[in-house]
DSSP file (Angstrom, degrees, kcal/mol; ACC not computed):
  #  RESIDUE AA STRUCTURE BP1 BP2  ACC     N-H-->O    O-->H-N    N-H-->O    O-->H-N    TCO  KAPPA ALPHA  PHI   PSI    X-CA   Y-CA   Z-CA
    1    1 A M              0   0    0      0, 0.0     2,-2.0     0, 0.0     4,-0.2   0.000 360.0 360.0 360.0 -12.4    9.9  -29.8   27.3
    2    2 A A        -     0   0    0      2,-0.2     3,-0.0     1,-0.2    36,-0.0  -0.497 360.0 -42.0 -84.6  73.0   11.0  -31.1   30.7
    3    3 A G  S    S+     0   0    0     -2,-2.0     2,-0.5     2,-0.0    -1,-0.2   0.082 131.9  72.1  98.6 -24.2   10.2  -34.7   30.2
    4    4 A D        +     0   0    0      1,-0.1     4,-0.3     2,-0.0    -2,-0.2  -0.866  46.6 171.4-129.9  98.9    6.8  -34.4   28.4
    5    5 A A     >  +     0   0    0     -2,-0.5     4,-2.6     1,-0.2     5,-0.2   0.497  56.2  96.8 -84.2  -3.0    7.1  -33.1   24.9
    6    6 A A  H  > S+     0   0    0      1,-0.2     4,-2.7     2,-0.2     5,-0.2   0.911  82.4  48.3 -57.2 -47.7    3.4  -33.8   24.1
    7    7 A P  H  > S+     0   0    0      0, 0.0     4,-2.2     0, 0.0    -1,-0.2   0.900 113.1  48.8 -60.9 -37.6    2.2  -30.2   24.8
    8    8 A A  H  > S+     0   0    0     -4,-0.3     4,-2.6     2,-0.2    -2,-0.2   0.919 111.8  48.7 -66.8 -42.5    5.0  -28.8   22.7
    9    9 A K  H  X S+     0   0    0     -4,-2.6     4,-2.5     1,-0.2     5,-0.3   0.913 111.1  50.6 -62.0 -42.4    4.2  -31.2   19.8
   10   10 A E  H  X S+     0   0    0     -4,-2.7     4,-2.6    -5,-0.2    -1,-0.2   0.905 111.5  47.9 -62.6 -41.2    0.5  -30.3   20.1
   11   11 A L  H  < S+     0   0    0     -4,-2.2    -2,-0.2    -5,-0.2    -1,-0.2   0.911 112.6  48.7 -65.5 -42.4    1.4  -26.6   19.9
   12   12 A A  H  < S+     0   0    0     -4,-2.6     3,-0.3     1,-0.2    -2,-0.2   0.873 116.8  41.5 -66.7 -37.4    3.7  -27.1   16.9
   13   13 A V  H  < S+     0   0    0     -4,-2.5     2,-1.2     1,-0.2    -2,-0.2   0.912 114.8  50.3 -76.7 -43.3    1.2  -29.2   15.0
   14   14 A D    ><  +     0   0    0     -4,-2.6     3,-1.8    -5,-0.3    -1,-0.2  -0.672  63.9 174.3-100.0  80.9   -1.9  -27.1   15.8
   15   15 A A  T 3  S+     0   0    0     -2,-1.2     8,-1.5     1,-0.3    -1,-0.2   0.585  73.9  67.1 -66.3  -8.3   -0.7  -23.6   14.9
   16   16 A N  T 3  S-     0   0    0      6,-0.2    -1,-0.3     1,-0.1    -5,-0.1   0.705  90.4-163.0 -83.7 -19.5   -4.2  -22.3   15.6
   17   17 A G    X   -     0   0    0     -3,-1.8     3,-1.3    -7,-0.2    -1,-0.1  -0.050  39.4 -15.5  70.0-172.3   -4.0  -23.1   19.3
   18   18 A A  G >  S+     0   0    0      1,-0.3     3,-1.5     2,-0.2    -7,-0.0  -0.394 133.9   6.5 -67.9 136.4   -6.8  -23.3   21.9
   19   19 A G  G 3  S-     0   0    0      1,-0.3    -1,-0.3    -2,-0.1     3,-0.1   0.754 124.3 -75.2  65.3  24.8  -10.1  -21.9   20.9
   20   20 A N  G <  S+     0   0    0     -3,-1.3     2,-0.3     1,-0.2    -1,-0.3   0.685  87.2 152.7  59.1  21.1   -8.8  -21.2   17.3
   21   21 A S    <   -     0   0    0     -3,-1.5     2,-0.3     1,-0.1    -1,-0.2  -0.636  50.8-112.0 -78.2 139.3   -6.8  -18.3   18.6
   22   22 A V        -     0   0    0     -2,-0.3    -6,-0.2    -3,-0.1    -5,-0.1  -0.528  23.0-134.1 -74.9 132.7   -3.8  -17.7   16.4
   23   23 A I        -     0   0    0     -8,-1.5     5,-0.1    -2,-0.3    -6,-0.1  -0.772  28.2-115.9 -86.8 123.9   -0.4  -18.3   18.1
   24   24 A P    >>  -     0   0    0      0, 0.0     4,-1.7     0, 0.0     3,-1.0  -0.267  16.6-123.3 -60.3 143.1    2.0  -15.5   17.4
   25   25 A P  H 3> S+     0   0    0      0, 0.0     4,-2.8     0, 0.0     5,-0.2   0.806 110.2  64.6 -57.4 -29.7    5.0  -16.4   15.3
   26   26 A E  H 3> S+     0   0    0      2,-0.2     4,-2.0     1,-0.2     5,-0.1   0.893 103.5  46.6 -61.3 -38.6    7.3  -15.1   18.1
   27   27 A I  H <> S+     0   0    0     -3,-1.0     4,-2.1     2,-0.2    -1,-0.2   0.900 112.2  49.6 -69.7 -40.3    5.9  -17.8   20.5
   28   28 A M  H  X S+     0   0    0     -4,-1.7     4,-2.3     2,-0.2    -2,-0.2   0.883 108.8  53.5 -65.0 -36.7    6.4  -20.5   17.8
   29   29 A N  H  X S+     0   0    0     -4,-2.8     4,-2.2     2,-0.2    -2,-0.2   0.920 107.4  50.8 -62.4 -42.5   10.0  -19.2   17.3
   30   30 A R  H  X S+     0   0    0     -4,-2.0     4,-2.5     1,-0.2    -2,-0.2   0.893 108.2  52.7 -61.2 -39.4   10.6  -19.6   21.1
   31   31 A L  H  X S+     0   0    0     -4,-2.1     4,-2.4     2,-0.2    -1,-0.2   0.917 107.7  51.4 -62.1 -42.1    9.2  -23.1   20.8
   32   32 A G  H  X S+     0   0    0     -4,-2.3     4,-1.9     1,-0.2    -2,-0.2   0.902 109.9  49.4 -59.4 -41.0   11.7  -23.8   18.0
   33   33 A W  H  X S+     0   0    0     -4,-2.2     4,-2.6     2,-0.2    -2,-0.2   0.889 109.1  51.9 -66.6 -37.9   14.5  -22.4   20.2
   34   34 A W  H  X S+     0   0    0     -4,-2.5     4,-2.0     2,-0.2    -2,-0.2   0.869 106.2  54.1 -67.0 -35.1   13.4  -24.7   23.1
   35   35 A Y  H  <>S+     0   0    0     -4,-2.4     5,-2.9     2,-0.2    -1,-0.2   0.930 109.0  49.6 -59.8 -43.3   13.5  -27.6   20.7
   36   36 A Y  H ><5S+     0   0    0     -4,-1.9     3,-2.0     1,-0.2    -2,-0.2   0.951 110.2  49.6 -57.6 -49.9   17.1  -26.6   20.0
   37   37 A R  H 3<5S+     0   0    0     -4,-2.6    -1,-0.2     1,-0.3    -2,-0.2   0.815 108.6  53.0 -61.2 -30.7   17.9  -26.4   23.7
   38   38 A A  T 3<5S-     0   0    0     -4,-2.0    -1,-0.3    -5,-0.2    -2,-0.2   0.356 117.3-115.9 -85.1   6.6   16.3  -29.8   24.2
   39   39 A E  T < 5S+     0   0    0     -3,-2.0     2,-0.8     1,-0.2    -3,-0.2   0.793  74.8 135.5  61.0  31.2   18.6  -31.2   21.5
   40   40 A K     >< +     0   0    0     -5,-2.9     4,-2.4    -6,-0.2    -1,-0.2  -0.647  21.4 162.9-103.0  71.2   15.6  -32.0   19.3
   41   41 A Y  H  >  +     0   0    0     -2,-0.8     4,-2.9     1,-0.2     5,-0.2   0.828  66.7  55.0 -67.5 -34.5   17.3  -30.5   16.2
   42   42 A S  H  > S+     0   0    0      2,-0.2     4,-2.5     1,-0.2    -1,-0.2   0.942 112.1  43.7 -63.3 -46.9   15.0  -32.2   13.7
   43   43 A E  H  > S+     0   0    0      2,-0.2     4,-2.4     1,-0.2     5,-0.2   0.904 114.6  50.6 -64.2 -41.5   11.9  -30.8   15.3
   44   44 A A  H  X S+     0   0    0     -4,-2.4     4,-2.9     1,-0.2     5,-0.3   0.933 111.6  47.7 -61.7 -45.9   13.6  -27.4   15.7
   45   45 A E  H  X S+     0   0    0     -4,-2.9     4,-2.6     2,-0.2     5,-0.3   0.924 111.4  49.9 -63.3 -44.6   14.6  -27.3   12.1
   46   46 A T  H  X S+     0   0    0     -4,-2.5     4,-1.9    -5,-0.2    -1,-0.2   0.949 116.2  41.5 -58.6 -50.4   11.1  -28.3   10.8
   47   47 A L  H  X S+     0   0    0     -4,-2.4     4,-2.2     1,-0.2    -2,-0.2   0.924 116.5  47.3 -65.3 -45.9    9.3  -25.7   12.9
   48   48 A L  H  X S+     0   0    0     -4,-2.9     4,-2.4    -5,-0.2    -1,-0.2   0.861 110.7  51.9 -68.5 -34.9   11.8  -22.9   12.3
   49   49 A R  H  X S+     0   0    0     -4,-2.6     4,-1.9    -5,-0.3    -1,-0.2   0.902 109.3  50.7 -66.6 -39.6   11.9  -23.6    8.5
   50   50 A Q  H  X S+     0   0    0     -4,-1.9     4,-1.5    -5,-0.3    -2,-0.2   0.931 113.0  46.0 -61.1 -44.7    8.1  -23.4    8.4
   51   51 A L  H  X S+     0   0    0     -4,-2.2     4,-2.1     1,-0.2    -2,-0.2   0.887 108.7  55.9 -64.9 -39.1    8.2  -20.1   10.2
   52   52 A A  H  < S+     0   0    0     -4,-2.4    -1,-0.2     1,-0.2    -2,-0.2   0.855 105.9  51.2 -63.8 -34.7   11.0  -18.8    8.0
   53   53 A M  H  < S+     0   0    0     -4,-1.9    -1,-0.2     1,-0.2    -2,-0.2   0.872 114.2  44.1 -68.3 -35.6    8.9  -19.4    4.9
   54   54 A A  H  < S+     0   0    0     -4,-1.5    -2,-0.2     1,-0.2    -1,-0.2   0.770 126.0  31.7 -78.7 -26.0    6.0  -17.5    6.5
   55   55 A R  S >< S-     0   0    0     -4,-2.1     3,-1.5    -5,-0.1    -1,-0.2  -0.503  76.4-177.0-132.5  64.8    8.3  -14.6    7.7
   56   56 A P  T 3  S+     0   0    0      0, 0.0     3,-0.1     0, 0.0    -3,-0.1  -0.350  72.4  30.8 -62.2 142.3   11.2  -14.1    5.3
   57   57 A G  T 3  S+     0   0    0      1,-0.2     2,-1.0    -5,-0.1     3,-0.1   0.438  76.4 138.3  91.0  -1.5   13.6  -11.5    6.5
   58   58 A D    <>  -     0   0    0     -3,-1.5     4,-2.6     1,-0.2    -1,-0.2  -0.690  35.6-166.3 -79.8 103.8   13.1  -12.1   10.2
   59   59 A D  H  > S+     0   0    0     -2,-1.0     4,-2.5     1,-0.2    -1,-0.2   0.866  83.8  52.7 -61.9 -39.5   16.7  -11.9   11.5
   60   60 A S  H  > S+     0   0    0      2,-0.2     4,-2.1     1,-0.2    -1,-0.2   0.931 112.6  44.7 -63.0 -45.5   15.9  -13.3   14.9
   61   61 A L  H  > S+     0   0    0      2,-0.2     4,-2.3     1,-0.2    -2,-0.2   0.917 113.3  50.2 -63.7 -45.1   14.2  -16.4   13.4
   62   62 A R  H  X S+     0   0    0     -4,-2.6     4,-2.0     1,-0.2    -2,-0.2   0.879 109.2  52.8 -63.6 -37.7   17.0  -16.8   10.8
   63   63 A N  H  X S+     0   0    0     -4,-2.5     4,-1.7     2,-0.2    -1,-0.2   0.930 108.8  48.8 -63.1 -45.8   19.6  -16.6   13.6
   64   64 A D  H  X S+     0   0    0     -4,-2.1     4,-1.3     1,-0.2    -2,-0.2   0.907 111.4  50.1 -61.0 -41.2   17.8  -19.4   15.6
   65   65 A L  H  X S+     0   0    0     -4,-2.3     4,-2.4     1,-0.2    -1,-0.2   0.870 105.2  57.8 -64.8 -36.2   17.7  -21.5   12.5
   66   66 A A  H  X S+     0   0    0     -4,-2.0     4,-2.5     1,-0.2    -1,-0.2   0.872 101.7  55.0 -62.9 -36.6   21.4  -21.0   11.9
   67   67 A W  H  X S+     0   0    0     -4,-1.7     4,-1.9     2,-0.2    -1,-0.2   0.888 108.5  48.9 -63.0 -37.6   22.2  -22.4   15.3
   68   68 A V  H  X S+     0   0    0     -4,-1.3     4,-1.8     2,-0.2    -2,-0.2   0.917 109.9  51.1 -66.7 -42.7   20.2  -25.5   14.3
   69   69 A E  H  <>S+     0   0    0     -4,-2.4     5,-3.0     1,-0.2    -2,-0.2   0.893 107.5  54.4 -60.7 -39.0   22.2  -25.7   11.0
   70   70 A L  H ><5S+     0   0    0     -4,-2.5     3,-1.6     1,-0.2    -1,-0.2   0.925 107.6  49.4 -59.0 -45.3   25.4  -25.4   13.0
   71   71 A E  H 3<5S+     0   0    0     -4,-1.9    -1,-0.2     1,-0.3    -2,-0.2   0.829 108.8  52.7 -63.9 -31.5   24.3  -28.4   15.1
   72   72 A N  T 3<5S-     0   0    0     -4,-1.8    -1,-0.3    -5,-0.1    -2,-0.2   0.314 117.7-116.0 -85.6   9.0   23.6  -30.3   11.9
   73   73 A N  T < 5 +     0   0    0     -3,-1.6     2,-1.2     1,-0.2    -3,-0.2   0.782  69.1 143.5  59.9  30.8   27.1  -29.5   10.7
   74   74 A E     >< +     0   0    0     -5,-3.0     4,-1.9     1,-0.2     5,-0.2  -0.648  18.7 165.5 -94.0  73.9   25.7  -27.4    7.8
   75   75 A L  H  >  +     0   0    0     -2,-1.2     4,-3.0     1,-0.2     5,-0.2   0.858  62.1  55.2 -67.5 -39.3   28.5  -24.9    8.1
   76   76 A A  H  > S+     0   0    0      2,-0.2     4,-2.3     1,-0.2    -1,-0.2   0.961 114.1  38.0 -63.5 -52.6   28.1  -23.0    4.8
   77   77 A P  H  > S+     0   0    0      0, 0.0     4,-2.4     0, 0.0    -1,-0.2   0.885 118.0  51.3 -66.9 -34.0   24.4  -22.1    5.2
   78   78 A A  H  X S+     0   0    0     -4,-1.9     4,-2.8     2,-0.2     5,-0.2   0.931 110.2  49.0 -65.3 -44.1   24.9  -21.4    8.9
   79   79 A T  H  X S+     0   0    0     -4,-3.0     4,-2.4     1,-0.2     5,-0.2   0.929 112.5  48.0 -60.3 -45.9   27.9  -19.1    8.2
   80   80 A M  H  X S+     0   0    0     -4,-2.3     4,-2.2    -5,-0.2    -1,-0.2   0.919 113.2  47.8 -62.1 -43.5   25.9  -17.2    5.6
   81   81 A A  H  X S+     0   0    0     -4,-2.4     4,-2.0     2,-0.2    -2,-0.2   0.907 111.1  50.4 -65.5 -41.6   22.9  -16.8    7.9
   82   82 A F  H  < S+     0   0    0     -4,-2.8     4,-0.4     1,-0.2    -1,-0.2   0.913 110.9  49.2 -63.5 -41.0   25.0  -15.7   10.8
   83   83 A R  H >< S+     0   0    0     -4,-2.4     3,-0.7     1,-0.2     4,-0.3   0.900 112.1  49.1 -63.6 -39.5   26.8  -13.1    8.6
   84   84 A E  H 3< S+     0   0    0     -4,-2.2     3,-0.4     1,-0.2    -1,-0.2   0.823 116.1  41.6 -70.1 -30.8   23.4  -11.9    7.4
   85   85 A S  T >< S+     0   0    0     -4,-2.0     3,-1.6     1,-0.2    13,-0.3   0.293  81.5 103.8-102.5  11.5   21.9  -11.6   10.8
   86   86 A E  T <  S+     0   0    0     -3,-0.7    -1,-0.2    -4,-0.4    13,-0.2   0.839  80.4  54.6 -57.7 -33.5   25.0  -10.0   12.5
   87   87 A S  T 3  S+     0   0    0     -3,-0.4    -1,-0.3    -4,-0.3    -2,-0.1   0.552  82.3 116.4 -81.6  -5.3   23.3   -6.7   12.5
   88   88 A A  S <  S-     0   0    0     -3,-1.6    10,-0.1     1,-0.1    -3,-0.0  -0.287  83.0 -88.3 -61.0 147.9   20.2   -8.0   14.3
   89   89 A A        -     0   0    0      1,-0.1     2,-0.5     8,-0.0    -1,-0.1  -0.327  41.8-123.4 -59.0 134.8   19.6   -6.5   17.7
   90   90 A M        -     0   0    0     -3,-0.1     2,-0.6     7,-0.1    -1,-0.1  -0.713  20.8-145.3 -84.3 125.7   21.4   -8.4   20.4
   91   91 A R    >   -     0   0    0     -2,-0.5     3,-0.6     3,-0.4     5,-0.1  -0.813   4.4-156.2 -95.9 121.9   19.0   -9.5   23.1
   92   92 A C  T 3  S+     0   0    0     -2,-0.6    -1,-0.1     1,-0.2     3,-0.1   0.793  92.5  54.4 -70.5 -26.6   20.5   -9.5   26.6
   93   93 A E  T 3  S+     0   0    0      1,-0.2     2,-0.4     2,-0.0    -1,-0.2   0.724 115.6  40.2 -79.1 -19.2   18.1  -12.1   27.9
   94   94 A Q    <   -     0   0    0     -3,-0.6    -3,-0.4     1,-0.0    -1,-0.2  -0.990  68.0-170.1-130.0 122.3   19.0  -14.5   25.2
   95   95 A W        +     0   0    0     -2,-0.4     2,-1.1     1,-0.1    -3,-0.1  -0.110  46.2 120.8-111.5  36.6   22.7  -14.7   24.2
   96   96 A N        +     0   0    0     -5,-0.1    -1,-0.1     4,-0.1   -29,-0.1  -0.391  47.9 177.9 -90.2  56.9   22.6  -16.8   21.1
   97   97 A W    >>  -     0   0    0     -2,-1.1     4,-1.8     1,-0.1     3,-0.6  -0.285  38.8-126.8 -68.6 144.5   24.2  -14.0   19.2
   98   98 A A  H 3> S+     0   0    0    -13,-0.3     4,-2.8     1,-0.2     5,-0.2   0.842 106.3  63.2 -58.2 -36.3   25.0  -14.4   15.5
   99   99 A N  H 3> S+     0   0    0      1,-0.2     4,-2.3     2,-0.2    -1,-0.2   0.890 105.1  44.7 -60.5 -39.9   28.6  -13.3   16.1
  100  100 A M  H <> S+     0   0    0     -3,-0.6     4,-2.5     2,-0.2    -1,-0.2   0.901 111.9  52.1 -72.9 -38.6   29.3  -16.3   18.4
  101  101 A G  H  X S+     0   0    0     -4,-1.8     4,-2.4     1,-0.2    -2,-0.2   0.920 111.1  48.7 -58.9 -41.8   27.6  -18.7   16.0
  102  102 A L  H  X S+     0   0    0     -4,-2.8     4,-2.9     2,-0.2     5,-0.2   0.918 108.8  52.9 -63.3 -44.2   29.8  -17.3   13.2
  103  103 A A  H  X S+     0   0    0     -4,-2.3     4,-2.4     1,-0.2    -2,-0.2   0.911 110.9  47.1 -57.9 -42.9   32.9  -17.7   15.4
  104  104 A I  H  X S+     0   0    0     -4,-2.5     4,-2.7     2,-0.2    -1,-0.2   0.911 111.5  50.4 -68.1 -41.7   32.0  -21.3   16.0
  105  105 A C  H  X S+     0   0    0     -4,-2.4     4,-1.7     2,-0.2    -2,-0.2   0.943 113.0  46.5 -59.0 -47.1   31.4  -21.9   12.3
  106  106 A L  H  <>S+     0   0    0     -4,-2.9     5,-3.1     1,-0.2    -2,-0.2   0.893 111.9  51.6 -63.0 -39.9   34.7  -20.4   11.4
  107  107 A W  H ><5S+     0   0    0     -4,-2.4     3,-1.6    -5,-0.2    -2,-0.2   0.932 110.9  46.8 -62.2 -46.7   36.5  -22.4   14.1
  108  108 A R  H 3<5S+     0   0    0     -4,-2.7    -1,-0.2     1,-0.3    -2,-0.2   0.783 109.2  54.8 -68.1 -26.2   35.0  -25.6   12.8
  109  109 A A  T 3<5S-     0   0    0     -4,-1.7    -1,-0.3    -5,-0.2    -2,-0.2   0.350 118.9-115.4 -85.8   6.4   35.9  -24.7    9.2
  110  110 A R  T < 5S+     0   0    0     -3,-1.6     2,-0.9     1,-0.2    -3,-0.2   0.789  72.4 138.6  63.6  32.6   39.5  -24.2   10.5
  111  111 A K     >< +     0   0    0     -5,-3.1     4,-2.6     1,-0.2     5,-0.2  -0.624  25.8 170.7-100.2  70.2   39.6  -20.5    9.9
  112  112 A T  H  >  +     0   0    0     -2,-0.9     4,-2.8     1,-0.2     5,-0.2   0.855  65.5  48.9 -56.1 -49.4   41.3  -19.9   13.2
  113  113 A E  H  > S+     0   0    0      1,-0.2     4,-2.0     2,-0.2    -1,-0.2   0.932 115.4  43.8 -61.9 -46.5   42.3  -16.2   12.9
  114  114 A D  H  > S+     0   0    0      1,-0.2     4,-2.2     2,-0.2    -1,-0.2   0.897 113.9  51.8 -64.9 -39.8   38.8  -15.1   11.8
  115  115 A A  H  X S+     0   0    0     -4,-2.6     4,-2.9     1,-0.2    -2,-0.2   0.934 110.6  46.9 -62.5 -46.5   37.2  -17.3   14.5
  116  116 A L  H  X S+     0   0    0     -4,-2.8     4,-2.9     2,-0.2     5,-0.2   0.857 109.2  54.9 -66.5 -34.4   39.3  -15.9   17.3
  117  117 A K  H  X S+     0   0    0     -4,-2.0     4,-1.9    -5,-0.2    -1,-0.2   0.943 112.7  42.5 -62.1 -47.0   38.7  -12.4   16.1
  118  118 A E  H  X S+     0   0    0     -4,-2.2     4,-2.5     2,-0.2     5,-0.3   0.924 114.4  51.9 -63.6 -44.5   34.9  -13.0   16.3
  119  119 A F  H  X S+     0   0    0     -4,-2.9     4,-2.9     1,-0.2     5,-0.3   0.928 109.7  48.3 -59.6 -47.4   35.3  -14.8   19.6
  120  120 A D  H  X S+     0   0    0     -4,-2.9     4,-1.7     1,-0.2    -1,-0.2   0.910 111.7  51.1 -59.4 -42.7   37.3  -12.0   21.2
  121  121 A S  H  X S+     0   0    0     -4,-1.9     4,-0.9    -5,-0.2    -2,-0.2   0.933 116.8  37.3 -61.8 -47.9   34.8   -9.4   20.1
  122  122 A I  H  X S+     0   0    0     -4,-2.5     4,-2.6     1,-0.2     3,-0.3   0.875 112.6  56.6 -76.8 -36.7   31.7  -11.2   21.4
  123  123 A A  H  < S+     0   0    0     -4,-2.9    -1,-0.2    -5,-0.3     7,-0.2   0.839 105.8  52.3 -64.9 -31.6   33.4  -12.5   24.6
  124  124 A S  H  < S+     0   0    0     -4,-1.7    -1,-0.2    -5,-0.3    -2,-0.2   0.820 116.6  39.0 -73.7 -28.5   34.3   -9.0   25.6
  125  125 A R  H  < S+     0   0    0     -4,-0.9    -2,-0.2    -3,-0.3    -1,-0.2   0.739 127.3  32.8 -89.9 -25.9   30.7   -7.8   25.1
  126  126 A E    ><  -     0   0    0     -4,-2.6     3,-1.9    -5,-0.1    -1,-0.2  -0.776  64.5-175.9-134.5  88.8   29.0  -10.9   26.6
  127  127 A P  G >  S+     0   0    0      0, 0.0     3,-2.0     0, 0.0     4,-0.4   0.646  73.1  81.9 -64.2 -14.9   31.1  -12.5   29.4
  128  128 A R  G >  S+     0   0    0      1,-0.3     3,-1.3     2,-0.2     7,-0.3   0.833  82.9  65.0 -57.9 -28.5   28.6  -15.4   29.8
  129  129 A W  G <  S+     0   0    0     -3,-1.9    -1,-0.3     1,-0.3    -6,-0.1   0.687  97.6  54.1 -68.2 -16.3   30.5  -16.9   26.8
  130  130 A T  G <  S+     0   0    0     -3,-2.0     2,-0.9    -7,-0.2    -1,-0.3   0.500  87.7  90.0 -93.9  -4.2   33.6  -17.2   28.9
  131  131 A N    <>  -     0   0    0     -3,-1.3     4,-2.3    -4,-0.4     3,-0.3  -0.817  62.2-163.3 -95.7 103.9   31.8  -19.1   31.7
  132  132 A S  H  > S+     0   0    0     -2,-0.9     4,-2.5     1,-0.2     5,-0.2   0.853  86.8  54.4 -56.8 -39.8   32.2  -22.8   30.8
  133  133 A N  H  > S+     0   0    0      1,-0.2     4,-1.8     2,-0.2    -1,-0.2   0.913 110.2  46.2 -63.9 -42.2   29.4  -23.9   33.1
  134  134 A L  H  > S+     0   0    0     -3,-0.3     4,-2.0     2,-0.2     5,-0.2   0.925 112.0  50.3 -66.0 -44.3   26.9  -21.5   31.6
  135  135 A V  H  X S+     0   0    0     -4,-2.3     4,-2.1    -7,-0.3    -2,-0.2   0.929 112.2  47.5 -61.0 -44.6   27.8  -22.4   28.0
  136  136 A R  H  < S+     0   0    0     -4,-2.5    -1,-0.2     1,-0.2    -2,-0.2   0.851 112.1  51.4 -64.6 -33.3   27.4  -26.2   28.8
  137  137 A A  H  < S+     0   0    0     -4,-1.8    -1,-0.2    -5,-0.2    -2,-0.2   0.842 121.5  29.7 -72.3 -32.8   24.1  -25.5   30.5
  138  138 A F  H  < S+     0   0    0     -4,-2.0     2,-0.3    -5,-0.1    -2,-0.2   0.604 119.3  44.8-105.6 -13.7   22.6  -23.6   27.6
  139  139 A Y  S  < S-     0   0    0     -4,-2.1  -102,-0.0    -5,-0.2  -103,-0.0  -0.786  87.1 -85.1-130.3 170.5   24.2  -25.0   24.6
  140  140 A S     >  -     0   0    0     -2,-0.3     4,-2.6     1,-0.1     5,-0.2  -0.140  41.0-106.2 -70.1 166.9   25.2  -28.4   23.1
  141  141 A R  H  > S+     0   0    0      1,-0.2     4,-2.7     2,-0.2     5,-0.2   0.884 121.4  54.9 -59.6 -38.4   28.3  -30.3   23.9
  142  142 A G  H  > S+     0   0    0      2,-0.2     4,-2.4     1,-0.2    -1,-0.2   0.911 109.2  45.0 -64.1 -43.4   29.6  -29.4   20.4
  143  143 A V  H  > S+     0   0    0      2,-0.2     4,-2.6     1,-0.2     5,-0.2   0.940 114.4  49.5 -64.5 -46.9   29.1  -25.6   21.0
  144  144 A A  H  X S+     0   0    0     -4,-2.6     4,-2.4     1,-0.2    -2,-0.2   0.900 111.4  49.7 -59.5 -41.2   30.7  -25.9   24.5
  145  145 A Q  H  X S+     0   0    0     -4,-2.7     4,-2.5     2,-0.2    -1,-0.2   0.927 110.5  49.1 -64.5 -44.7   33.6  -27.8   23.1
  146  146 A S  H  X S+     0   0    0     -4,-2.4     4,-2.3     2,-0.2    -2,-0.2   0.912 111.9  49.0 -61.3 -42.4   34.2  -25.3   20.3
  147  147 A V  H  X S+     0   0    0     -4,-2.6     4,-2.6     2,-0.2    -1,-0.2   0.918 111.6  49.3 -63.4 -43.3   34.1  -22.4   22.8
  148  148 A E  H  X S+     0   0    0     -4,-2.4     4,-2.5    -5,-0.2    -2,-0.2   0.897 110.2  51.1 -62.6 -40.2   36.5  -24.2   25.1
  149  149 A E  H  X S+     0   0    0     -4,-2.5     4,-2.4     2,-0.2    -1,-0.2   0.907 111.1  47.6 -64.5 -41.6   38.9  -24.8   22.2
  150  150 A M  H  X S+     0   0    0     -4,-2.3     4,-2.5     2,-0.2    -2,-0.2   0.913 111.9  50.1 -66.0 -41.3   38.8  -21.2   21.2
  151  151 A K  H  X S+     0   0    0     -4,-2.6     4,-2.5     1,-0.2    -2,-0.2   0.914 111.6  48.8 -61.4 -42.0   39.4  -20.1   24.8
  152  152 A A  H  X S+     0   0    0     -4,-2.5     4,-2.5     2,-0.2    -2,-0.2   0.905 111.5  48.7 -65.5 -41.9   42.4  -22.5   25.1
  153  153 A E  H  X S+     0   0    0     -4,-2.4     4,-2.1     2,-0.2    -1,-0.2   0.909 111.8  49.6 -64.0 -41.5   43.9  -21.2   21.8
  154  154 A K  H  X S+     0   0    0     -4,-2.5     4,-2.2     2,-0.2    -2,-0.2   0.931 112.1  47.8 -62.3 -45.5   43.5  -17.6   23.0
  155  155 A A  H  X S+     0   0    0     -4,-2.5     4,-2.5     1,-0.2    -2,-0.2   0.885 110.0  53.2 -62.7 -40.0   45.1  -18.5   26.3
  156  156 A K  H  X S+     0   0    0     -4,-2.5     4,-2.1     1,-0.2    -1,-0.2   0.899 110.3  47.3 -61.9 -41.4   48.0  -20.3   24.5
  157  157 A R  H  X S+     0   0    0     -4,-2.1     4,-1.9     2,-0.2    -2,-0.2   0.885 111.1  50.3 -69.5 -38.7   48.6  -17.2   22.3
  158  158 A V  H  X S+     0   0    0     -4,-2.2     4,-1.6     2,-0.2    -2,-0.2   0.920 111.5  49.2 -63.2 -43.0   48.5  -14.9   25.3
  159  159 A Q  H  X S+     0   0    0     -4,-2.5     4,-1.6     1,-0.2    -2,-0.2   0.889 109.2  52.4 -63.2 -40.0   51.0  -17.1   27.1
  160  160 A A  H  < S+     0   0    0     -4,-2.1    -1,-0.2     1,-0.2    -2,-0.2   0.875 108.3  51.0 -65.6 -36.5   53.3  -17.2   24.0
  161  161 A R  H  < S+     0   0    0     -4,-1.9    -1,-0.2     1,-0.2    -2,-0.2   0.837 105.9  55.9 -68.1 -33.0   53.3  -13.4   23.9
  162  162 A V  H  <        0   0    0     -4,-1.6    -1,-0.2     1,-0.3    -2,-0.2   0.881 360.0 360.0 -67.6 -37.8   54.3  -13.2   27.6
  163  163 A R     <        0   0    0     -4,-1.6    -1,-0.3    -5,-0.1    -2,-0.2   0.505 360.0 360.0 -70.0 360.0   57.3  -15.3   26.9
């Protein structure tokens, strides 16, 4: 994905892989997530939707697809998917947790109180979300902006309570 998307495209198109060995859906899901990270949302959505049809009920896959829906400003389906996959196991090596996706959806839908409640909950469990540099490095400008706005609103409220 670093400058040459040809191998990724070949992998996505030829799901049988080299020597006709079947590529596990988990690897294809990771490719979908890397498409997301590369801001290739159309490719990510196409691949993740195909996988979702083949593996209905896979919370991890549905969560990754919800992040793509969030980027496409499809807030209603993304919100529903994040709520459905909230109970999915939180992976410490990958911090695209449904709770933060839900917080961002709620924030963009102007449901400030609910968004801040979700944000506080997840930020206390996963401090990487409070590090602006990390968020900008791993997520889109839109996600980073929403997180910064929630942090600023939270700080404003804390300051108001101090007064």
